[in-house]
Every structure is written in structure tokens, then in C-alpha cells.
N, C-alpha and C positions, 0 to 999 in steps of 0.2 A: 143633461148638459144645457147650459145657457147658450142662446144664440148671441152673436156679437151685439145685435141691436138691444137685446134684453140686458146684457151685461153693461153696455154703455148707459142704459137708462137707470140700472140699479146702482151704478157708481156715481151718478149725477144726482143732485138734489134740487128741490124747489124749482125756481124759474129756469135753471140750467137745463133740466130735462125737458121742460116745456118748450124752451127755445130750440132744442135739438129736434124735437118732434115736429115743430112748426117749420123749421128750416127744411127738413126732409120732405114734408108734405107739400110745401110750396114749389119745390123743384123736382117733384117725382118724375122719374124717367118713364118712357113708354114700355120698355121691356128689357130683359136682362142682356140680350145680345147686343142691343144698341147702346147701352150705358154701362158697359163693364168697366172694371178697374183699370183696364189697359186702354181706356178711351183715347189717350194721347199717343199711344204707340204707333209706329209706322205701319201703315196698311198698304196692301198691294193695290195698284190701280186696276181698272177693268181691262185695260189694254196698254200697250207701250206708249208712254207719255212723250210729248214733244217738249214740255216744260216741267220743271220740278218745283218751281216756286213762282210767286207773283209779287210784283211791286205795283201798287195802284196809286197813281198821282191824281188825287181827287181835287178838282177845282170847285169848291163849294160856292154856289150862288148862280152858276150858269154863265160861263164865258160865251161870247158871241162867236158863232161859227163863221159868219160872214165878215168878221173883222180879224179872224185868226188864220184858219186853214181851209175855208170853203170860198174860193174866189168867185165873185159874181160880177162880171163886167156889165151885165145888163142892169144891175142895181145902180151902178154909177151913171150909166147912160140915161136912166129914167129917174134920177134923183129929184125928189120933190113932187113927183106925180103920184096919183092914186094907185094903189095896188090893182092890177087889171083883172083880178078874180076875187071871189068872196073870201073874207077872213073867217076863221073858225067860229062856229056858233057859240061856243063857250070860250071866253077870253079872260085872262087874269085882270086885265085892265084895257081900256080903249087906247088905240094907237091911231096915228094919222097917216100921212103920205110916206112914200119910200124915202129912206135915208141912206145915202151912199156911205161906204166906209171912209173914215178920215185917214186911213193908212193905205199906203201903196202896197201892192202885191208884186212879187217877182218869182220867177222860176229858179229852182235850185237843184243841184246835183245832176247825176246822169238820168234820174227819173223825171226831171223837169217839174217836180212838184211845186205848186204855187203856195207861197207862204207870205203872210203879212210881215211888214217891217217891225211889227211888235215882237217877233221871235227870231232875231238874227242868228242866235246861237243854235237854237233847235233846227233852224233852216239848214245848218251845216250837216245835220244828221238825217236828212230826209231819205237818203238811200238805205237807211236801216228801218224805216217806218212803213207801216200799213195804215192808211187812212180809211176810216169808215164814215162816210159822209151822208148816210141816209138813216141814221138811228132815229127812232121815234118812240115815245112813251105814251102815258095815259093821264098825266096829271099836270095841271098848270101851276100848282102851288108848290113851294119849296118842300114843305113837310112830306106831302104825298109823293113827290118826285124823288126825293132822297130815299124814302123807304122803297120805292119801286126799284131804283138802281141798286140799292144795297141788299134788299131782301126778296125782290121779285113780287112784292105785294104792296099796294098803296092803301090798303083798307084794313088789313089784319096784322097782328103781331106774328112775325115769321123769323126764322133764323137768318142771320146775315150771310152774305156770300162767303166771307172769310171763315165763318163758323162751319158752313157746309163743306168747304174745302178741307178744313181741319178735320171734320168728322169723316170725310171720305178718304183722306190720305194720312192723317196723323202728323207727327212731327219728324223732322230730320235730325233733331237734336233733343234728347230727353231732358236736357238741363235748361231748355228754353221753351217758351210758349210756341205754339204753332201759328198764332195769329197775334200780331201787334198793330195797334193803330196809333199814329203820331199826330198830335194836335187836332183831334177830331172836333167837330162841332158838338156842343151839348144841347143844341136846339134843333128844330126841324126834324123831329123824330128821336133826337138825342141818342141815348145808349142803345136804342133798338137798332140803329144803323150798324152797330158792331157787337150786338148781343147774340146769344145762342138760343133764346126763346125756349122751346121745348127740347132742344138737343141737350145732351149732358153739359153741365156748366164748364167743363174743362175746355170747351171749344169756343167760348166767348173771348173777345180780344183782351189783351193786356194793354192798358192805356198809358201813353206817355204824353203828359201835358194836355192842353185843351186849346181850342181855336185861338190863334194869334199869341200863344204862350211864347215866352222867350226860351229858346233852346239852349242858351248858355247855362240855365239853371235846370235843364230837363232832368227828370228823374222818374223812376218807376215807384209809385207809392208803396210804402211799407216793404221795400225791397230787402232791407237789412233789419235785424232785431238786435238792438244794443242792450236790451234788458235781459235776454235769455241767451246764455252762451251756447255755442254750436253743439257742444257735447250733450247738453241737456235737451236741446231741440231734437237731436238724433235719438235720444232715449224716448222722448215723447212719441216720435214717429214709430219707433220699434214697438211701443205699447199698442199703438193703433194697429200695427201689423199682427201683433199677438191676438188682439181682439178679433181681427179679421179672420183668423184661423178657427175661431170658435163658432163657426156657422154650424147649423144642424139642418138635416133634410126637412123640408116643409116650411122653412122660414119664409117670411114675406119677401118674395123675389124683387118686388118693386122698390121697397125701402132698402133692401140689401144692395141693389144695383145703384141706387142714389148715394148711399153711404160710400160705396166703392169710388164713385166719382169724386166725392168730397175728399176722401183720403188721397186720391191721385192728385188733387189740387194742392193739398198740404205738402205732399212730397215734392211736387214741382216747385212750389214756392221755396222750399228748403234748398233744392239744388240750384235754383237761380241765384242765390246769394253768392255763390262762388264763381259764377260765370258772367252774369249780366253787368255788374259794375265795370268790369274791364271793357266790355263791348260799348258801354255808354261813354267811355273816356276816349275822345277823339284826339287827345293831345299827342298820342303816339303816331299819328299820321304825319307824313312828310309835308313840308311847306308846299311842294308842287301839287300834292293831292288837295290840300286845303284851298289852294288857289284855283284848282280846276273846278271846285264847287262854289267858288265865290265867297269863301269864308274869310272875310277880311275886315269885319266890323262895319261894312256898308250895308246897302239895301238888300243885297243878296245873302247876307250872312245867316239870317234865321232859317230861310228855306234850304240854304246850302247845308246847314247842319242837319236838317231833317233828312235830306236826300243821302248825305253821307252815312248817317245812322241807319237808314234803310239798307244801304249796300252792306254795311257791317253786319246787320242782323240777318240779311238774306244769305250772305256768305257763310255765316255761322250756323245756318240751318233752319231759320224761321220760314215757315211755309208761305205765309201771306202777310205782307207789310203794306199798310195803307199810310200814305203821306198826304195830309190834307192842307189846303191853302184857301183862305177866305179873304175878301168876300166879293165875288164877281157878280154883283147884282146891281147893275147900273141902269136904273130907271131914269137917271139924269147923270150928268157929268161922265158920260161914256168915254169921251176922249181922255179926260184927265185920269180917271180911275183905272180904266183898262191899261193905259200906258204905265201907270204906277205898279199895278199888280203883275203885269207881264214882266216888267223890269225886275221884280223880286224873284221870279221863278225861272226865267229863260236860261240864264247861265247855269244855275244849279241843275236843271233838268238835262241840259246838254252835257254837263260834267258827269252826271250819273250814267248816262248812256255811254259816254266815252270810257269811263272807269270800268264799267261792267264789261265792255268789249275788250279792253286791254287785259283784263284779268281772265278772259275766257269764260265769263259768267253769263254773257248775254244770250248765248245759244240756248241755254236751258232755264233762263229767267224771263218770264213774260212781264214786260213793262207796259202799263196802260195809263193813258192820260184822258181825262174828260170830266164833265160836270153832270149835274142831274138833268139839265136840259140846255137848250141854246137860247137865243134871243131873236126877237122879230126883226125883219128887215125894214119894217115900218117904224116911224119915229114915235117915241113917247116924249111929249114936250119938245124942246128944241134940240136936246142932245142926250137922248136916252133910248133904250130899247126895252120892251116888255119881255116876259117869260115866253119861251116857245118850245113846247115839248114835241112839236110836230116834225121837226127836222133839226138834228144837231150832229156834231162831229166828235168822234173820238179817234185817237190813234193808238196803235200797238207797236211794240218792237220786240225782237228776239222771240224766244220761246216757241218756235215752230211756225211763226207767221211769215208771209212773204216780205221781202225787203224791197223798198222802193215801189210800193204798190198802192193803188187807190181803189176802193170798192164802194159802189152805190153813189147815187146822185140826189141832190135836192132839186127843186124847181129852179127856174132862171133867177129867182130872187132869194132863194133860201128859206122859204116859208114852210113848205111841205116836203117830206121825203117823196121822191118821184120814181126813181128806178132802183131795182134791187134793194128794196126796203129791208131794214134791220130793226126788228122789235127788240125791246130790252130783254125779253125771254130768249131771243136768238143770240143776243150778246152773251148771256149767261151760259147757254148751252155750248157756245163755242169756247168760252173760257174753260169750262169743265172738260171739254173734249181735248183741248191742248194739254191738260193735266192728266190725261188718260182716264177720265171719268165719263161714263155714259149718263147724261142728265136724266134719262128715264129710269135708270137703275139705281141712282143715288137717292134713296128714299129713306124715310123714317116714319115708323108707325106712331100715330098720336091721335087721340080723340076719335078712334074708330075708322081712320083712313090712313093711307100712306101719303106723306107729303114729300115734295121735292122743291128745289130752288125755282124751277121753271113751271111749277104748278102743273097744268095740263097742256102746255104749249111749248114752243121753242124748237128751233131747228139749228143744226150746226152750219155755219157759213163756210162750206167746203172751199169756196173760191179763194179764201185768203190764206189757206194752209200752204206752207212751203212744201 
């Protein structure tokens, strides 16, 4: 009896069979158990989860913590003076004296959280947020810092955070991907920031658009097939299933496993045709909902559409949705550009939090906001700030984190993480924990060792858990 792989090769000719062999060889999985045909199926967490899904609001470029959510009155008092301690030995570029924030900060909510006037709408939601103000990484450059935040490594190709979560938990909806990224950057690490690396390919992100794309025309590439009718597509998949049953004992487990993953991808693509187009169509939403997200043709329209689409995808069972916004990299024109960028996202983000809460989804949906690093409290030129991976701020909401809470501190000027430091590995360990996954047990065998998102480090930040 022929094995499925042998029969596929014998029924292919010329370059077709060579392409199949090359495709399988280049994406060979590490073992049968880790790359089975049910790679996208729902899996049980290690322990009871606090969150079922994640929405990651990624601010590409590095928003300034000291101008947004990390209030530093001492920075204002010593504006224009030299930094009273040493700057890092390695810097992306040289900076001068201290530069106060051009925006006022005020306290909001019962928690009394300090928020810059850049975010008046998010400020109304502070009693639902946990602020992490002492995050630090290891890379001063965008490319390395993006990879660190997304994959846990700034030096090697590793699976992305969304891919690890997909691998650990599978999907909540068999007709949708478990990982979707909306308007991601295709630079600074590019597809590696949402790829699956050596994990089965079913776990890589499905991409919608690219950085700064217009969401009015947003689409999932190759979602529908106008050339091949549905009935014929179904028969093609049935043929693959028939071939799948022609396995024999002793066949090459690695290639069998990889072909299983490919068939799973084909079947998912087929199922998506009947579900995803409706999810992508926001015209069925009410006027009040569109207004909540700022979808009105103005400056908030594009990111509002991204956030609304994230809610619709999450509500439908997508496990991890990333919603990116660029480009927060103000080496100059800090006041003008941060004002513009915050104005594009502030209302949509507040709308997302409000909508999730009204629908009862915030309790088991973890929403995260942050960039790959922060910016220096010292000036670059007259009106700019350089990259700063030594202290930056994220916030989280829902999904089992405390509401109206702040954890960690940077120094008096916001240059270095000072108290209750949170490394990027700690951040990843905590995100996995909220999803019911032990970061030390979520491993994958590859190249002679077990890999994990947190490598050989990471601790769960128990203090922020509700």
C-alpha cells in the first residue's frame, strides 16, 4: 500500500512534485505530537484561565511614557538641566538635557491615575486599567526591540507571541484563524513579528492590511476563490482526506506531520470563505456603535475600524488579535506628531474598552496597550526624544488583571526602571498565565532542545492579578 506522501508524489509530475517536497522540507515540524493535523483545534489550558482571548493594541515606534501615562513632576521642575546621573553606556543616539512634557497631566477616576491630556478618552477608562510602569527590554533599535516584544528574542528567529498562544490553546472557532494581525508593520522584523517560525504553520497570523493601510478597503488576501466553485473545492479537500487515510506504519513521521498541518491550513481557508466576509463587513453595526469607535470619516476613522474589527473577531472566537498603529518615533516634532497620533487612537481605544465592557466581554478578554520601548526624558534636538528600552509603560485591562491599579516605577525622570522591574520575559510569562498557560511548560522541541516564549527566564507578576 502506498503512503499518502508516496501517492501525492506519484500523482504529481515534474516541478509540482519537486515543489511539494521542497515546501515540506522547508517547514518540517519537530515531531508528530507537536504538529498534528489537529494543530488548530481547541486545547485545554494548564490551569483555569482568567482570560480566553487577547487584543493587543500595538503602538509601533515607541510612544513616550513620560508624555502619556508616567507622570514625572520632577522632569518639569528640572526642565533644561543635565540628567543628574549617567546615561546608558549604549545609546541609539546622543541626547542633551532634560525636556519636560509639553502636555499637562491630571488625575482621573476613583483610582486617581495620572494621564496626559493626550488621552482624554482613555482617561475616562482608568478604573478598568492596570498600568505597568517599569517595563524594560534589551535593544535600542526598532528591529531588535520589536522582535523582543513579539517573540521574546532580539537575535534569533522565534515564534511570535500570538503563535505561541495559538499553539498552546488552539482556536475557539474552527472556521476562523486563532491569530489575526491588523495593519502590521512589514519592516523592523516584518513577518517574523507575527510568524510561527518552527511551530506548525497553522499558528502564524492571518494578516489584514499593512501599516497605515486604509481599513475602508481592508480584506483578507485570497479569502474567496471566484475561479473554483465551492462544490469542487470541497471535492478537492475530500481527495486530500482520502489520501490522508492511506498512511502506512513506518512512514516518515516528520513529513507526515508537516503535510497534516498543510491540509489543516487548506481546510481552514475553505471554511473561512463562509464566515470571514461577514465579520469583515461592519456596515451591519449600529450608528451608535460606529460613533463609539469614532468611525465618522475623520482622523479616528481608520483606527476605529481596526478596533471594531478586533472586537468582532474576538467575539467570534479569534484567540489573539493584534491591532497595530504607526509611527510613534518622534526624534523631532514630538509635540506635533504625538498629538496627531494620539488623536487618531484615543477615542477608538476608549470605544473598544467601553464596547467590550457593555457586551460582557472585558472580563475574559485581555486588552494590552504598548510599544516596543519608550523614549528618553532627555531631548534629542529641540523637540524630540530618542529610543529608551530601559523604562517604558504598558497598560492592561480585563482578562483577570486588577482594575484601577499601577505596578512598578521608573526613576524620577523616567529613564530607568527603578522599583518592581518588569522584564519583557516577565510580561510574556504573565500574559500566558492569564490565559491558563504555564510559560515553563509551554514548550516545543526543535533543533535538539525545548524552546519556549520566555526562553530560560520570566516570572509571573502576581501582584497585578485580580
